[in-house]
C-alpha positions in Angstrom: 129.2 71.8 44.3 126.5 74.0 43.5 124.1 72.2 45.7 126.7 72.2 48.4 127.1 76.0 48.1 123.3 76.2 48.2 123.3 74.3 51.1 125.5 76.2 53.0 123.7 79.4 52.0 120.6 77.9 53.6 122.4 76.7 56.5 123.9 80.2 56.9 120.6 82.0 56.5 118.8 79.4 59.0 121.5 80.5 61.5 120.9 84.0 60.9 117.2 83.6 61.5 118.0 81.9 64.7 120.1 84.6 65.9 117.2 87.0 65.0 114.7 84.9 67.0 117.0 84.7 70.1 117.7 88.4 69.8 113.9 88.8 69.8 113.3 86.6 72.8 115.5 88.6 74.8 114.2 92.1 74.0 111.0 93.6 75.9 109.0 96.8 75.5 107.5 98.6 78.6 105.0 101.0 78.5 105.1 104.3 80.8 102.9 107.1 81.2 105.4 109.9 81.4 108.9 110.6 79.7 111.8 110.7 82.0 112.7 114.3 82.8 116.4 113.4 83.5 118.7 110.4 83.4 121.0 111.9 86.2 120.0 110.0 89.2 120.8 113.0 91.5 118.1 114.9 89.9 115.2 112.6 89.1 111.8 114.3 90.0 109.7 111.6 88.2 109.1 107.8 88.7 110.0 107.3 84.8 113.5 108.9 85.4 114.0 106.8 88.8 113.0 103.4 87.2 115.3 104.0 84.4 118.1 105.4 86.3 118.0 102.0 88.4 118.8 100.0 85.4 121.5 102.4 84.1 123.1 103.0 87.2 124.0 100.9 90.7 124.3 102.1 94.0 126.2 101.1 97.1 123.0 99.1 98.0 120.1 97.7 96.3 116.5 97.4 97.7 114.6 94.2 97.4 111.0 94.0 96.9 110.7 93.7 100.5 112.7 97.1 100.8 115.6 95.6 102.6 118.9 96.9 101.7 121.3 94.3 100.2 124.9 94.7 98.8 125.1 96.1 95.2 128.4 98.0 94.5 129.2 97.6 98.1 130.1 94.2 98.9 129.6 94.9 102.6 129.6 97.7 105.1 130.1 98.3 109.0 128.9 100.9 111.3 131.5 101.3 114.2 129.3 103.7 116.0 126.0 105.2 115.2 127.4 108.2 113.1 129.8 106.2 110.9 129.4 103.9 108.2 132.2 102.2 106.0 131.4 100.7 102.6 133.7 98.3 101.1 133.4 98.3 97.1 133.8 95.1 95.2 136.8 94.3 93.4 137.1 95.3 89.6 134.1 97.4 89.3 133.9 99.3 86.1 131.1 101.9 84.4 129.6 100.7 81.3 132.0 102.4 79.0 135.0 100.2 80.7 136.4 103.0 83.1 137.1 102.0 86.5 134.7 102.7 89.4 136.4 103.4 92.6 135.6 105.1 96.0 136.3 108.4 94.3 133.5 108.2 92.1 131.1 107.6 95.2 132.5 110.4 96.9 132.1 112.5 94.0 128.4 111.5 93.5 127.6 112.2 97.2 129.7 115.6 97.6 127.8 116.9 94.4 124.4 115.7 95.7 124.8 117.5 98.8 126.2 120.8 97.1 123.3 123.3 97.3 124.3 124.6 93.8 123.2 121.6 92.2 119.9 121.8 93.7 119.2 118.1 93.9 115.3 117.5 94.7 116.3 114.8 97.1 119.3 116.8 98.9 117.2 116.9 102.1 117.2 113.2 102.3 120.8 112.9 102.8 121.5 116.0 104.9 122.7 114.4 108.0 125.8 113.3 106.0 128.5 115.9 107.0 131.6 113.9 105.1 132.1 111.5 102.6 135.6 110.5 102.2 137.6 107.8 100.2 139.9 105.8 102.6 141.1 103.7 99.9 140.3 102.9 96.2 137.7 100.5 97.3 136.6 102.1 100.8 134.4 104.9 101.5 133.6 106.4 104.7 130.3 108.3 105.6 130.3 110.5 108.7 126.8 111.7 110.0 126.1 114.7 112.2 123.6 112.6 114.1 122.4 108.9 113.8 120.3 108.5 110.6 117.8 105.4 110.5 116.6 105.7 106.9 120.3 105.9 105.4 120.8 102.6 104.2 117.2 102.7 102.3 118.6 105.9 100.3 121.9 104.4 99.3 120.5 102.9 96.1 121.5 106.3 94.6 123.2 105.7 91.4 127.1 106.2 91.3 128.1 108.7 88.7 131.6 108.8 86.9 133.4 111.5 88.3 135.8 111.8 85.4 133.2 112.3 82.8 131.1 114.7 84.9 134.0 116.9 85.6 134.8 116.6 81.9 131.5 118.5 81.0 129.7 115.4 79.9 126.0 115.9 80.2 125.2 112.7 81.9 121.4 114.0 82.2 121.4 113.2 78.5 124.3 110.9 78.1 124.4 108.9 81.1 127.3 106.4 81.8 126.7 104.1 84.7 127.5 100.7 86.2 124.0 99.2 86.3 122.6 96.3 84.4 121.6 98.3 80.9 123.0 101.1 79.1 121.4 103.7 77.0 121.2 103.2 73.3 118.9 106.2 72.4 116.6 108.5 73.9 113.8 110.0 71.8 112.4 112.6 74.1 108.4 112.2 74.4 108.7 109.0 72.6 111.0 106.2 73.8 114.2 105.2 75.7 116.0 102.4 74.3 118.5 100.5 76.5 120.9 97.4 76.0 122.4 94.9 78.2 125.8 96.1 80.1 128.0 93.2 79.8 130.2 94.9 82.2 127.7 94.7 85.1 129.1 93.1 88.1 126.4 90.6 88.4 127.1 89.7 84.3 124.6 90.9 81.5 120.9 90.2 82.3 119.0 87.6 80.4 116.9 90.5 78.7 119.4 91.9 76.4 117.3 94.9 75.2 114.6 97.1 76.8 112.8 99.8 75.0 110.5 102.1 77.3 107.5 103.4 75.2 105.8 106.8 76.5 102.1 106.5 76.2 100.6 109.1 78.2 97.0 108.0 78.2 96.3 105.1 80.6 93.7 103.5 78.4 95.8 103.9 75.4 98.8 102.2 77.1 96.6 99.4 77.9 95.1 99.0 74.5 98.6 98.8 73.2 99.6 95.9 75.6 96.5 94.1 74.6 97.5 94.4 71.1 101.0 93.1 71.7 102.7 96.4 71.0 104.1 96.4 74.6 105.3 93.6 76.7 104.5 94.8 80.2 102.6 97.6 81.6 102.4 98.9 85.3 100.7 101.4 87.7 99.5 104.0 86.9 96.8 102.4 85.1 93.1 103.0 85.1 90.6 100.8 87.0 88.4 99.7 84.3 91.6 98.4 82.2 92.8 96.7 85.2 89.7 94.9 85.8 89.6 93.8 82.0 93.1 93.0 81.7 93.0 90.8 85.1 90.3 88.8 83.5 92.4 88.1 80.6 94.1 84.4 80.8 96.8 85.7 78.3 98.6 87.9 80.8 100.3 87.5 83.8 99.2 89.8 86.8 100.7 91.0 89.9 99.0 93.4 92.4 100.3 94.6 96.0 100.0 97.5 98.1 102.0 100.2 96.7 104.3 102.9 98.2 102.6 105.8 97.3 99.8 108.3 98.0 97.3 110.4 96.0 96.9 113.7 97.9 95.8 117.2 97.5 98.7 119.6 98.0 97.5 123.1 99.8 99.6 126.1 99.1 99.9 127.1 102.8 101.6 130.3 101.4 98.5 131.2 99.6 96.2 134.2 101.2 93.2 132.1 100.8 94.9 128.9 102.3 97.0 130.0 105.0 95.0 129.4 107.7 94.5 125.5 108.8 90.6 126.2 109.5 90.4 127.1 105.9 92.3 124.1 104.7 90.1 121.8 107.2 86.9 123.2 105.6 88.0 122.4 102.0 89.2 119.0 103.2 85.6 118.3 104.4 84.9 118.7 100.7 86.9 115.9 99.5 84.7 112.9 99.0 87.3 109.8 99.6 84.9 107.0 99.3 83.4 108.1 96.1 87.1 109.0 94.5 88.4 105.6 95.6 85.5 103.2 95.4 83.9 104.7 92.5 86.3 106.7 90.3 89.2 104.3 91.2 87.0 101.2 91.5 88.6 100.0 94.7 92.1 99.8 93.4 93.5 102.1 95.9 92.8 102.2 99.5 90.9 105.0 101.7 93.6 106.1 104.1 93.3 109.4 106.5 97.0 110.2 107.4 100.3 110.6 105.9 101.3 107.2 107.3 100.7 104.5 104.8 98.5 101.6 106.3 101.3 99.3 105.0 104.0 101.1 106.9 105.3 100.0 110.6 104.7 103.5 111.9 100.9 103.5 110.6 98.3 104.2 113.4 94.6 104.0 112.4 93.4 106.4 115.2 94.8 109.3 113.3 92.4 111.1 111.1 92.1 114.0 108.9 88.7 115.8 108.4 86.1 113.5 106.7 83.6 114.4 103.8 80.9 116.6 105.3 79.6 118.9 103.2 77.4 120.8 105.6 80.1 120.8 108.3 82.3 122.5 105.5 79.7 125.3 104.9 79.2 125.8 108.7 83.2 126.2 109.2 83.4 128.6 106.1 80.5 130.5 107.6 82.5 130.8 111.0 85.5 132.2 109.1 83.1 134.7 107.6 82.2 133.4 104.2 78.5 133.5 103.7 76.1 134.0 100.7 75.0 137.4 101.3 74.1 137.8 97.5 71.8 134.9 97.7 73.5 133.7 94.3 74.8 130.3 95.9 78.3 131.5 95.9 79.9 132.3 99.2 81.8 135.7 99.6 83.4 137.9 102.0 84.3 141.6 101.9 82.7 141.7 98.6 84.9 139.1 97.1 83.5 135.9 96.1 85.2 132.5 97.4 86.9 131.2 94.2 90.1 128.8 94.2 91.9 127.0 91.5 92.4 123.4 91.7 94.5 121.7 89.2 96.0 118.3 88.2 97.8 116.8 85.0 96.2 115.4 82.0 98.0 112.2 81.8 95.9 110.5 84.3 92.1 110.3 83.5 91.2 109.0 86.7 92.7 112.3 88.4 91.0 114.5 85.8 88.0 112.9 86.7 88.7 113.2 90.4 89.2 116.9 89.9 85.9 117.1 87.8 84.2 115.5 90.8 86.0 117.7 93.3 84.8 120.8 91.3 81.2 119.7 91.4 81.2 119.1 95.1 82.9 122.6 95.9 80.4 124.3 94.0 77.4 122.6 95.5 79.2 124.3 98.9 79.2 127.5 97.2 82.8 127.6 96.1 83.9 128.8 92.5 86.1 126.2 91.7 88.4 126.8 88.7 90.0 123.8 87.0 93.4 123.9 85.5 94.9 120.6 83.8 97.9 120.7 81.9 100.7 118.0 80.8 102.8 116.6 83.6 106.0 118.8 82.7 103.8 122.0 82.6 101.8 121.0 85.9 104.7 119.7 87.9 108.0 121.8 86.9 106.4 125.0 85.8 103.7 125.2 88.3 103.4 123.0 91.5 107.1 122.8 92.0 107.3 126.9 92.0 104.6 127.3 94.5 102.1 128.8 91.9 99.2 126.4 92.8 96.5 126.8 95.3 95.0 123.4 95.7 96.8 120.5 93.5 96.0 116.9 93.0 99.1 114.8 92.3 101.1 111.7 94.2 104.2 110.6 95.8 105.6 107.3 95.1 108.7 105.3 96.2 107.8 105.9 99.8 110.4 103.3 101.2 110.6 104.9 104.8 107.8 107.5 106.5 111.2 110.0 106.3 111.0 109.7 102.3 107.5 111.4 102.2 107.5 113.7 105.1 111.1 115.3 105.7 111.7 117.0 102.2 108.3 117.8 101.7 106.6 119.1 105.0 109.7 120.3 107.1 110.3 124.2 107.1 112.3 124.7 103.8 112.4 121.2 102.6 113.5 120.9 99.0 110.0 119.6 97.9 108.1 121.4 100.2 106.1 123.1 97.4 103.3 124.6 99.7 105.5 126.4 102.1 104.3 124.5 105.2 106.2 125.2 108.4 105.6 123.9 112.0 108.5 123.9 114.4 106.8 121.1 116.5 106.5 119.2 113.2 110.3 119.8 112.0 111.2 118.2 115.8 109.2 115.4 115.4 110.6 114.6 111.7 114.3 115.0 113.0 113.4 112.7 115.9 112.0 110.2 113.4 115.4 110.6 111.6 117.8 110.3 114.4 116.4 107.4 116.7 117.8 103.9 115.7 114.9 102.3 117.5 111.9 101.6 115.6 109.4 101.7 118.0 110.4 105.4 119.2 110.5 106.4 115.6 107.0 105.2 115.0 106.2 107.6 118.1 107.6 110.6 116.3 105.8 110.0 113.1 102.7 109.5 114.6 102.8 112.7 116.6 103.7 114.2 113.6 100.8 113.0 111.4 98.4 114.0 114.2 99.6 117.7 113.8 99.5 117.3 110.1 96.1 115.8 110.2 94.9 119.1 111.6 97.1 121.6 109.9 96.3 120.0 106.8 98.9 120.8 104.4 98.2 117.6 102.5 95.0 116.0 102.5 95.6 112.2 101.4 92.9 111.0 99.5 94.4 107.4 99.1 97.1 104.9 99.7 97.8 103.7 96.1 97.6 100.2 95.0 100.4 98.6 92.6 99.6 96.6 89.4 101.9 95.1 86.8 100.7 93.1 83.8 103.0 91.1 81.3 102.9 88.7 78.6 103.2 85.2 79.5 106.2 84.6 77.1 108.6 86.8 78.5 112.1 85.1 78.7 112.2 85.8 82.6 110.4 84.8 85.6 108.9 88.3 86.6 109.8 89.6 90.1 107.9 92.8 90.5 108.5 95.2 93.3 105.9 97.8 94.8 108.4 100.6 93.5 107.8 99.4 90.0 111.6 99.2 89.5 112.4 97.0 86.5 115.6 94.8 87.4 113.0 92.1 88.3 111.8 92.1 84.4 115.0 91.8 83.0 116.2 88.7 85.1 118.1 90.1 88.0 115.7 88.6 90.5 116.5 88.8 94.4 
């Protein structure tokens, strides 16, 4: 009898071990460069927040890796006229806490997003929406003030529970969505732990647990991946790490053109930089070839306008000023700046030509780029003062407040030219941190939104890009590439997307 009891105990123990192994096989750890600023999808400003929100929440549509909108919470939609969209929700939708998801939640999400009091960073992207109404519990009608070509590309915004939001639940810290995963724990600055949502309309994903580890330094993150502490890492990554990892047969590797740009943001409200001629002169001191080919080792691509080379709107004939130190010095001289003291520093009216150039500390290649820019500026007679802070300080407390002069940073998730240009470079745009304003550009950007013909949209964006290449509120340093590395023993077939979103890491492939 004792022998039978012992055998039963061993069997139970073995079963428990098997269960633990099965659980371990469906858990993955992903490295990230920065922590999320919020888990409210209406308020996201950083790519980590957007990537996590895409797991916790679901939108009316989902964007495939090819950026095609496909049904998500909405099983279908129709457009009876160019300013009307009617969406039909799936039957039986619920949030991860079991509460029903209805048309009222969709209406609440978009009405609150459009409310200026919320100050949603992406509100300008949705500004053509004049009315959102529930026709019944499963039908939502969007009315637009004018045709809006990019609309479907933006309707992957996560739908939020109206009842919880209105009851005072802080969904930025305690999110409840209808996506494939739900929040277990968020240790600020350290990790975000998610687990599968078995109430997701497609069923629970293959990966039952996902932990996002925040490791700010790119090389430290790559080393943690090599050591087996992380199962997945993705852009941003340092070029030297990319080359080493790509040659390592232990890892899977995906590389593709990204949906981002690295750029210099000139503060056009700054007295020194308010003249486009000054901005063009500074632009001639940005050595794209050295930055992209040497510092970034060819991971990114040199490009010369605000239109991505991979975009249907791209025009290779549009070009911002290119690297020319002598030309830049002459331009500064023509603007009244000269070395009157013979000390190697340009001056005007007794004031030296001095500028603060800034970036964030988490990306060593941006830091190196800033240091190289500083050296080039100084060869041209400019006193360049570097300012390097952590991402939160640099972005939220500096650039987004319009306190910078020249800032090196990037835009990601450019699923449509409108996404980069409208909120950032139209007059009064919610992300127009440099204060740029040009009525002609405003008109062209509106035309790009309102014309449903892609050819005519391209003409509008190319017209705006030509002006911007001369006004130069942005100097585009490069079009970013996208890389993802993963352990080969993951329990799923990895599907990468140039946005870096993670549904393709948990078994929800398109």
